[in-house]
N, C-alpha and C positions, 0 to 999 in steps of 0.2 A: 504494500500500500504506500503510495507516495502522496505527499501534500505539497501544494504550491501555494504559499500564502495561507489563505483560509479555505482554499478549495482542495477537495480530495479527488483524485483521478479515479472515478468509479469504474473505468474499464479495467483497472488492475486489482479491484477488490474481489476477493474470492468469497464464495458462499461459506458460511460457518455453521457448525452444529455442535451440540454437546457431545463429547467423545463417547460417553457411555449411555446416551439416550436421556429421556426425560427423568427427572428426579421424583422420588416418592414424596408424599405429603409430609411425613414426619421429618424428612431431610430438608424439605423446603421451609418448614417452620423453624428448624434449628439454624439453617443458614440465614434466613431472614432476620432472626434475632441478632446474629453476628453482624450482618450488614447494617442493621439499625444502630447497633452500638458503635460501629465505626463511622457512622454518618455525622458524628460530632467532631469538630476540629480538635478540641482539647483531648478527647479520648483517643483520637488518632495519634496525637503527639505523645500521649502517655504510653500507648502501646508501642510506638516506635522506640521509645527509650527503653522499655522492658525488653523488646526483641533484640535491641542492639547489644544487650548483655549476653546474648546466646543462652547457654544453659544455666547461667548463674541467676539467682534471684536478685531483686532490687528492693531496697528499703524505701518505704513511702517518704521517709525524711530526705532521701536523695532526689526524689521526684519533685518535692516542693522547692528545693533549692535550684535545681536544674531548670525547671519551667517557670519559676517565679510565680507560683500560685500557692494558695493557702492549703494547709493540711485538710480542712473540711472539704475543700473543692477536690483535692486529690482523692479523698475517701469516697466522695459521691460518684465521681467518674469511674474510679477503679471498681466500685461495686457493680456498675453497669457492665463493665468488661468481664467481671467474674460471673455475673448472672448470665451473660451471653455465651459463656464457655470458652472465652478466649484466654483468660489468665486464671491462675490459682492464687489464693491468699493464705498466708500462714502468719499467725500472730506470734511475735517474739517480744515479750515484755511490752513496752509501750508502743512499739512500731509494728506495722504490718509489712510483710515482705511478699512480693509478687513475682511470679514466673509465668512464662508462656505455657499454655496447655499443649503438650506434644500432639502434633497432627491437626490442630485446629486451623492454623493458617494454611496448611497443605490442602485441607478440604476446600477452603475458599479458593485457593489457587487452582485446584483441579476444575472447579466449576467455571472459573473465568478463563481457563486455558482453552479457548476456542480454536479449532483447527480448520 
C-alpha cells in the first residue's frame, strides 16, 4: 500500500481477511473490553510503560513519576487495564506492582494482523 500525501493508491490495496475466520462471541466480548480500555490516551501511555519493562513488573510509584500524574489517577486507569485482562496487579506493602498478562497483547495483534 502506498500513500501520496493524503491519498492512498487503491489499485495497490489488497483484499484483507481475518486469518482464522470470524471470531466467536465470547472472544469478541473479551477483545472489545481490551480495545475499550486502550481507547484512552492515559491508559495507552501507562500500558506502554509497563510493556517497555518486558517481563519485569512496574511499581505504581514509578508510573506516577514517569507520567507526571497522581497516584489516584494511576490506580483508576490501571484498574481498567487489569479488568480488561491486559495487566496483572500485585500489592506489595503500600504500592501496587503491575505486569503484562502473557498472551494478551498477542491476541490483539493476531486479530489486527490482516493479510
